[in-house]
VMD Tcl script that draws the C-alpha trace (Angstrom):
set ca {
  {8.70 -14.14 -1.01}
  {10.30 -16.59 1.35}
  {12.53 -17.92 -1.43}
  {13.85 -14.56 -2.61}
  {14.15 -12.90 0.82}
  {17.53 -14.53 1.64}
  {18.87 -13.58 -1.79}
  {17.92 -9.96 -1.14}
  {19.29 -10.03 2.39}
  {15.88 -9.70 4.03}
  {16.04 -11.24 7.47}
  {12.50 -10.40 8.61}
  {10.24 -13.37 9.30}
  {7.74 -13.39 6.44}
  {4.17 -14.42 7.17}
  {0.81 -14.41 5.43}
  {0.05 -11.16 7.25}
  {3.22 -9.59 5.85}
  {2.25 -10.71 2.34}
  {-1.22 -9.17 2.70}
  {0.28 -5.85 3.84}
  {2.74 -5.81 0.93}
  {-0.03 -6.67 -1.53}
  {-2.40 -3.98 -0.24}
  {0.28 -1.31 -0.12}
  {1.47 -2.14 -3.63}
  {-2.05 -2.03 -5.03}
  {-2.82 1.28 -3.29}
  {0.41 2.87 -4.55}
  {-0.70 1.95 -8.06}
  {-3.85 4.04 -7.78}
  {-6.38 1.27 -7.12}
  {-9.24 2.80 -5.09}
  {-9.54 1.95 -1.40}
  {-12.98 0.41 -2.00}
  {-11.54 -2.16 -4.38}
  {-8.61 -2.96 -2.10}
  {-11.10 -3.51 0.72}
  {-12.97 -6.05 -1.40}
  {-9.76 -7.76 -2.52}
  {-8.69 -8.20 1.09}
  {-12.10 -9.52 2.11}
  {-12.74 -6.83 4.70}
  {-16.35 -6.61 5.85}
  {-16.16 -2.82 5.97}
  {-14.11 -0.18 4.21}
  {-13.46 1.31 7.66}
  {-11.25 -1.68 8.47}
  {-9.21 -1.05 5.33}
  {-8.96 2.68 6.02}
  {-7.77 2.04 9.58}
  {-5.07 -0.33 8.34}
  {-3.91 1.47 5.18}
  {-4.89 5.10 5.67}
  {-1.24 6.12 6.08}
  {-0.41 4.67 2.67}
  {-3.13 6.79 1.09}
  {-1.97 9.91 2.97}
  {1.58 9.41 1.67}
  {0.23 9.00 -1.86}
  {-1.73 12.27 -1.50}
  {1.44 14.04 -0.36}
  {3.39 12.69 -3.33}
  {0.71 13.84 -5.76}
  {0.66 17.33 -4.24}
  {4.45 17.61 -4.69}
  {4.03 16.60 -8.36}
  {1.27 19.17 -8.84}
  {3.36 21.87 -7.19}
  {6.27 21.06 -9.51}
  {4.02 21.33 -12.59}
  {2.50 24.61 -11.45}
  {5.89 26.19 -10.79}
  {7.32 25.50 -14.27}
}
mol new
graphics top color blue
foreach p $ca { graphics top sphere $p radius 0.5 }
foreach p [lrange $ca 0 end-1] q [lrange $ca 1 end] { graphics top cylinder $p $q radius 0.2 }
display resetview
């Protein structure tokens, strides 16, 4: 990430924490269940994962509802 960030014009300081957030968000957006993401991140409780990434899941739910609405209105 640190090598390609300047090429892409990303000026944000990239850290291990940033990489973990990107990884978790990417995995969640690709329909991997929260329980598995929690294990992958090494969280001791799924509650920790839900507190940190619950907004990602909520956005995914909203996107799926829009898709469903589009299908039902055809």
